[in-house]
TORKEZA-644567 format. One record per atom (N, C-alpha, C): residue in one letter; atom name; y, x, z. Coordinates in nm, 3 decimals. Layout:
# residues N
+------+------+---------+---------+---------+
| type | atom |      c2 |      c1 |      c3 |
+------+------+---------+---------+---------+
|    a |   CA |       Y |       X |       Z |
...
+------+------+---------+---------+---------+
This chain:
# residues 61
+------+------+---------+---------+---------+
| type | atom |      c2 |      c1 |      c3 |
+------+------+---------+---------+---------+
|    m |    N |  11.368 |   9.710 |   9.782 |
|    m |   CA |  11.331 |   9.742 |   9.632 |
|    m |    C |  11.327 |   9.879 |   9.613 |
|    t |    N |  11.186 |   9.899 |   9.510 |
|    t |   CA |  11.151 |  10.028 |   9.472 |
|    t |    C |  11.203 |  10.061 |   9.348 |
|    i |    N |  11.270 |  10.152 |   9.281 |
|    i |   CA |  11.297 |  10.192 |   9.152 |
|    i |    C |  11.201 |  10.322 |   9.108 |
|    v |    N |  11.164 |  10.268 |   8.996 |
|    v |   CA |  11.060 |  10.352 |   8.866 |
|    v |    C |  11.125 |  10.360 |   8.771 |
|    w |    N |  11.061 |  10.458 |   8.688 |
|    w |   CA |  11.116 |  10.480 |   8.529 |
|    w |    C |  10.988 |  10.474 |   8.476 |
|    i |    N |  11.019 |  10.406 |   8.352 |
|    i |   CA |  10.896 |  10.343 |   8.284 |
|    i |    C |  10.877 |  10.419 |   8.125 |
|    y |    N |  10.789 |  10.451 |   8.089 |
|    y |   CA |  10.795 |  10.513 |   7.946 |
|    y |    C |  10.685 |  10.437 |   7.877 |
|    e |    N |  10.737 |  10.352 |   7.756 |
|    e |   CA |  10.611 |  10.334 |   7.673 |
|    e |    C |  10.610 |  10.358 |   7.527 |
|    g |    N |  10.519 |  10.442 |   7.490 |
|    g |   CA |  10.519 |  10.515 |   7.355 |
|    g |    C |  10.396 |  10.425 |   7.315 |
|    r |    N |  10.351 |  10.511 |   7.175 |
|    r |   CA |  10.263 |  10.420 |   7.058 |
|    r |    C |  10.126 |  10.390 |   7.145 |
|    d |    N |  10.089 |  10.501 |   7.233 |
|    d |   CA |   9.928 |  10.459 |   7.272 |
|    d |    C |   9.963 |  10.516 |   7.423 |
|    t |    N |  10.083 |  10.548 |   7.485 |
|    t |   CA |  10.104 |  10.587 |   7.594 |
|    t |    C |  10.220 |  10.489 |   7.688 |
|    f |    N |  10.151 |  10.443 |   7.827 |
|    f |   CA |  10.242 |  10.393 |   7.906 |
|    f |    C |  10.254 |  10.495 |   8.061 |
|    k |    N |  10.358 |  10.546 |   8.096 |
|    k |   CA |  10.358 |  10.600 |   8.171 |
|    k |    C |  10.455 |  10.563 |   8.300 |
|    k |    N |  10.421 |  10.566 |   8.433 |
|    k |   CA |  10.528 |  10.515 |   8.537 |
|    k |    C |  10.561 |  10.643 |   8.607 |
|    f |    N |  10.712 |  10.677 |   8.626 |
|    f |   CA |  10.750 |  10.777 |   8.724 |
|    f |    C |  10.807 |  10.729 |   8.839 |
|    d |    N |  10.784 |  10.818 |   8.936 |
|    d |   CA |  10.867 |  10.773 |   9.055 |
|    d |    C |  11.010 |  10.824 |   9.080 |
|    t |    N |  11.041 |  10.942 |   8.988 |
|    t |   CA |  11.182 |  10.986 |   9.006 |
|    t |    C |  11.237 |  11.005 |   8.852 |
|    e |    N |  11.349 |  11.002 |   8.831 |
|    e |   CA |  11.395 |  11.024 |   8.705 |
|    e |    C |  11.396 |  11.181 |   8.656 |
|    d |    N |  11.373 |  11.280 |   8.763 |
|    d |   CA |  11.341 |  11.424 |   8.712 |
|    d |    C |  11.213 |  11.434 |   8.687 |
|    e |    N |  11.101 |  11.343 |   8.758 |
|    e |   CA |  10.977 |  11.357 |   8.663 |
|    e |    C |  10.976 |  11.293 |   8.529 |
|    a |    N |  11.054 |  11.188 |   8.491 |
|    a |   CA |  11.041 |  11.152 |   8.381 |
|    a |    C |  11.099 |  11.203 |   8.312 |
|    q |    N |  11.208 |  11.278 |   8.308 |
|    q |   CA |  11.291 |  11.393 |   8.232 |
|    q |    C |  11.205 |  11.509 |   8.203 |
|    a |    N |  11.112 |  11.562 |   8.297 |
|    a |   CA |  11.055 |  11.676 |   8.274 |
|    a |    C |  10.917 |  11.637 |   8.186 |
|    w |    N |  10.895 |  11.522 |   8.202 |
|    w |   CA |  10.752 |  11.472 |   8.115 |
|    w |    C |  10.784 |  11.463 |   7.983 |
|    l |    N |  10.909 |  11.408 |   7.947 |
|    l |   CA |  10.983 |  11.354 |   7.830 |
|    l |    C |  11.010 |  11.492 |   7.744 |
|    k |    N |  11.043 |  11.587 |   7.834 |
|    k |   CA |  11.104 |  11.706 |   7.743 |
|    k |    C |  10.971 |  11.783 |   7.696 |
|    e |    N |  10.862 |  11.776 |   7.769 |
|    e |   CA |  10.730 |  11.838 |   7.706 |
|    e |    C |  10.649 |  11.762 |   7.589 |
|    n |    N |  10.676 |  11.624 |   7.598 |
|    n |   CA |  10.578 |  11.505 |   7.530 |
|    n |    C |  10.639 |  11.420 |   7.465 |
|    d |    N |  10.771 |  11.406 |   7.469 |
|    d |   CA |  10.843 |  11.326 |   7.380 |
|    d |    C |  10.981 |  11.346 |   7.364 |
|    p |    N |  11.041 |  11.435 |   7.364 |
|    p |   CA |  11.195 |  11.481 |   7.347 |
|    p |    C |  11.260 |  11.366 |   7.294 |
|    e |    N |  11.230 |  11.300 |   7.204 |
|    e |   CA |  11.300 |  11.185 |   7.157 |
|    e |    C |  11.292 |  11.068 |   7.245 |
|    g |    N |  11.198 |  11.056 |   7.318 |
|    g |   CA |  11.180 |  10.932 |   7.413 |
|    g |    C |  11.254 |  10.903 |   7.513 |
|    v |    N |  11.281 |  10.806 |   7.564 |
|    v |   CA |  11.329 |  10.725 |   7.697 |
|    v |    C |  11.270 |  10.676 |   7.788 |
|    a |    N |  11.288 |  10.705 |   7.927 |
|    a |   CA |  11.223 |  10.630 |   8.021 |
|    a |    C |  11.304 |  10.544 |   8.089 |
|    i |    N |  11.314 |  10.410 |   8.079 |
|    i |   CA |  11.371 |  10.294 |   8.145 |
|    i |    C |  11.364 |  10.291 |   8.298 |
|    e |    N |  11.491 |  10.288 |   8.366 |
|    e |   CA |  11.476 |  10.255 |   8.506 |
|    e |    C |  11.458 |  10.093 |   8.501 |
|    h |    N |  11.350 |  10.081 |   8.617 |
|    h |   CA |  11.298 |   9.930 |   8.665 |
|    h |    C |  11.292 |   9.906 |   8.818 |
|    q |    N |  11.344 |   9.806 |   8.855 |
|    q |   CA |  11.328 |   9.781 |   8.997 |
|    q |    C |  11.211 |   9.699 |   9.033 |
|    i |    N |  11.139 |   9.745 |   9.111 |
|    i |   CA |  11.006 |   9.661 |   9.157 |
|    i |    C |  11.026 |   9.602 |   9.305 |
|    g |    N |  11.031 |   9.453 |   9.308 |
|    g |   CA |  11.069 |   9.376 |   9.466 |
|    g |    C |  10.906 |   9.431 |   9.528 |
|    e |    N |  10.933 |   9.393 |   9.653 |
|    e |   CA |  10.834 |   9.417 |   9.750 |
|    e |    C |  10.746 |   9.301 |   9.740 |
|    p |    N |  10.620 |   9.342 |   9.740 |
|    p |   CA |  10.520 |   9.223 |   9.730 |
|    p |    C |  10.509 |   9.124 |   9.828 |
|    l |    N |  10.512 |   9.016 |   9.792 |
|    l |   CA |  10.505 |   8.901 |   9.895 |
|    l |    C |  10.368 |   8.882 |   9.975 |
|    p |    N |  10.348 |   8.849 |  10.100 |
|    p |   CA |  10.230 |   8.832 |  10.145 |
|    p |    C |  10.157 |   8.727 |  10.095 |
|    a |    N |   9.997 |   8.712 |  10.104 |
|    a |   CA |   9.939 |   8.652 |  10.011 |
|    a |    C |   9.958 |   8.503 |  10.080 |
|    g |    N |   9.943 |   8.394 |  10.017 |
|    g |   CA |   9.966 |   8.251 |  10.067 |
|    g |    C |  10.118 |   8.231 |  10.092 |
|    s |    N |  10.202 |   8.293 |  10.046 |
|    s |   CA |  10.337 |   8.294 |  10.059 |
|    s |    C |  10.420 |   8.209 |   9.967 |
|    a |    N |  10.353 |   8.151 |   9.859 |
|    a |   CA |  10.410 |   8.112 |   9.735 |
|    a |    C |  10.528 |   8.005 |   9.789 |
|    d |    N |  10.492 |   7.905 |   9.856 |
|    d |   CA |  10.567 |   7.788 |   9.906 |
|    d |    C |  10.675 |   7.831 |   9.989 |
|    r |    N |  10.676 |   7.937 |  10.075 |
|    r |   CA |  10.758 |   7.968 |  10.169 |
|    r |    C |  10.877 |   8.027 |  10.099 |
|    y |    N |  10.829 |   8.105 |   9.978 |
|    y |   CA |  10.943 |   8.177 |   9.905 |
|    y |    C |  10.974 |   8.117 |   9.787 |
|    g |    N |  10.956 |   8.001 |   9.753 |
|    g |   CA |  10.959 |   7.916 |   9.649 |
|    g |    C |  10.925 |   7.983 |   9.504 |
|    v |    N |  10.841 |   8.031 |   9.498 |
|    v |   CA |  10.779 |   8.065 |   9.385 |
|    v |    C |  10.681 |   7.964 |   9.309 |
|    p |    N |  10.719 |   7.941 |   9.194 |
|    p |   CA |  10.673 |   7.798 |   9.133 |
|    p |    C |  10.522 |   7.818 |   9.101 |
|    k |    N |  10.454 |   7.704 |   9.110 |
|    k |   CA |  10.301 |   7.718 |   9.114 |
|    k |    C |  10.273 |   7.707 |   8.954 |
|    a |    N |  10.144 |   7.751 |   8.917 |
|    a |   CA |  10.141 |   7.769 |   8.779 |
|    a |    C |  10.098 |   7.605 |   8.721 |
|    d |    N |  10.098 |   7.579 |   8.610 |
|    d |   CA |  10.106 |   7.453 |   8.552 |
|    d |    C |   9.965 |   7.430 |   8.488 |
|    e |    N |   9.897 |   7.377 |   8.555 |
|    e |   CA |   9.745 |   7.327 |   8.517 |
|    e |    C |   9.724 |   7.357 |   8.357 |
|    r |    N |   9.809 |   7.260 |   8.283 |
|    r |   CA |   9.817 |   7.297 |   8.140 |
|    r |    C |   9.832 |   7.412 |   8.061 |
|    s |    N |   9.888 |   7.528 |   8.124 |
|    s |   CA |   9.912 |   7.633 |   8.063 |
|    s |    C |   9.805 |   7.726 |   8.084 |
+------+------+---------+---------+---------+
């Protein structure tokens, strides 16, 4: 798993690789803003949905 920090403002979306990067950017650009820690899973190989139990899209949706 990879951890990133996400900031979303009125017209801005930012992803930071470290908490320090996020804090430095916030200090300069939005001192009252918050970056949220988020875990990103490793991508699955193409064509592996059945093997990993990923539900298939419903044709009606």
